[in-house]
C-alpha positions as CSV (number, residue, x, y, z in Angstrom):
1,X,0.0,0.0,0.0
2,X,1.3,3.4,-0.9
3,X,1.7,6.2,1.7
4,X,-1.1,8.1,-0.1
5,X,-3.4,5.1,0.2
6,X,-2.8,4.8,3.9
7,X,-3.3,8.5,4.5
8,X,-6.5,8.8,2.4
9,X,-8.1,5.6,3.8
10,X,-9.7,7.3,6.9
11,X,-11.4,9.9,4.7
12,X,-12.6,7.3,2.3
13,X,-13.9,5.1,5.2
14,X,-15.7,8.1,6.7
15,X,-17.6,8.6,3.4
16,X,-18.4,4.9,3.1
17,X,-19.7,4.9,6.7
18,X,-21.8,7.9,6.0
19,X,-23.2,6.2,2.9
20,X,-24.2,3.1,4.9
21,X,-25.8,5.2,7.6
22,X,-27.8,7.2,5.0
23,X,-28.9,4.1,3.2
24,X,-30.1,2.5,6.5
25,X,-32.2,5.6,7.1
26,X,-33.7,5.3,3.6
27,X,-31.8,8.4,2.4
28,X,-30.7,6.9,-0.9
29,X,-29.8,10.1,-2.7
30,X,-27.6,11.1,0.2
31,X,-26.1,7.6,0.4
32,X,-25.0,7.7,-3.2
33,X,-23.5,11.2,-2.8
34,X,-21.3,9.8,-0.1
35,X,-20.3,6.9,-2.3
36,X,-19.4,9.4,-5.0
37,X,-17.3,11.4,-2.5
38,X,-15.5,8.3,-1.5
39,X,-14.8,7.7,-5.2
40,X,-13.2,11.1,-5.7
41,X,-11.0,10.6,-2.6
42,X,-9.9,7.1,-3.5
43,X,-9.7,7.0,-7.3
44,X,-5.9,7.4,-7.3
45,X,-5.4,4.1,-5.6
46,X,-6.3,0.9,-7.4
47,X,-7.6,-1.1,-4.5
48,X,-9.6,1.8,-3.1
49,X,-10.9,2.8,-6.5
50,X,-12.1,-0.7,-7.3
51,X,-13.5,-1.2,-3.8
52,X,-15.6,2.0,-4.1
53,X,-17.0,0.9,-7.4
54,X,-17.8,-2.5,-5.9
55,X,-19.7,-0.7,-3.1
56,X,-21.5,1.4,-5.7
57,X,-22.5,-1.7,-7.6
58,X,-23.8,-3.5,-4.5
59,X,-25.8,-0.3,-3.6
60,X,-27.3,-0.3,-7.0
61,X,-28.2,-4.0,-6.9
62,X,-29.8,-3.7,-3.4
63,X,-31.9,-0.7,-4.7
64,X,-32.8,-2.2,-8.1
65,X,-31.0,0.5,-10.0
66,X,-30.1,-1.8,-13.0
67,X,-28.8,1.0,-15.2
68,X,-26.4,1.9,-12.5
69,X,-25.4,-1.7,-12.0
70,X,-24.4,-1.9,-15.7
71,X,-22.4,1.3,-15.4
72,X,-20.6,0.1,-12.4
73,X,-19.7,-3.3,-14.0
74,X,-17.7,-1.6,-16.7
75,X,-16.2,0.9,-14.3
76,X,-15.0,-2.0,-12.1
77,X,-13.0,-3.4,-15.1
78,X,-11.8,0.1,-16.1
79,X,-10.7,0.9,-12.5
80,X,-8.6,-2.3,-12.4
81,X,-6.9,-1.5,-15.7
82,X,-6.5,2.2,-15.7
83,X,-5.9,3.4,-12.1
84,X,-2.3,2.2,-11.8
85,X,-1.4,4.1,-15.0
86,X,-3.0,7.3,-13.8
87,X,-5.5,7.3,-16.6
88,X,-8.5,8.3,-14.4
89,X,-10.2,11.7,-14.8
90,X,-9.7,13.6,-11.5
91,X,-12.9,14.7,-9.8
92,X,-15.0,12.2,-11.6
93,X,-17.8,11.0,-9.3
94,X,-17.9,7.4,-10.6
95,X,-21.6,7.2,-11.0
96,X,-23.3,5.8,-14.1
97,X,-24.8,9.2,-14.9
98,X,-21.4,10.7,-15.7
99,X,-19.0,9.7,-18.5
100,X,-16.2,7.7,-17.2
101,X,-13.8,9.9,-19.1
102,X,-15.1,13.3,-17.8
103,X,-13.0,15.4,-15.4
104,X,-15.0,17.2,-12.8
105,X,-14.1,19.9,-10.2
106,X,-13.1,18.4,-6.9
107,X,-15.1,19.8,-3.9
108,X,-12.8,22.0,-1.7
109,X,-13.1,19.8,1.4
110,X,-12.1,16.7,-0.6
111,X,-9.3,18.6,-2.3
112,X,-7.9,19.5,1.1
113,X,-8.0,15.8,2.2
114,X,-6.3,14.7,-1.0
115,X,-3.6,17.3,-0.7
116,X,-3.0,16.4,3.0
117,X,-2.7,12.7,2.0
118,X,-0.2,13.5,-0.7
119,X,2.0,15.6,1.5
């Protein structure tokens, strides 16, 4: 595991925990937003990137979001192949409603967490 992966993991886990809590409360939109935030934080590390897509896929399956499931399946493969080479668009939220090739602005609080993990 890289130093970045170790340092970013608590932030990723906080978002994944928030997603689980929101889903348990029936707050599905909020839950998926937290999964997307976890994606932005962890997309530079292969294992974390793949893990977040797996969580997104499982969320979509549980909630019968079959279009999202399809989007996550190809993203799982792409994350395995392209993360290590750095060919992931920064800020991309990882959801099926966004092109897997599109760069997006990184929210300031996530940018701060990423910058701190890279220091």
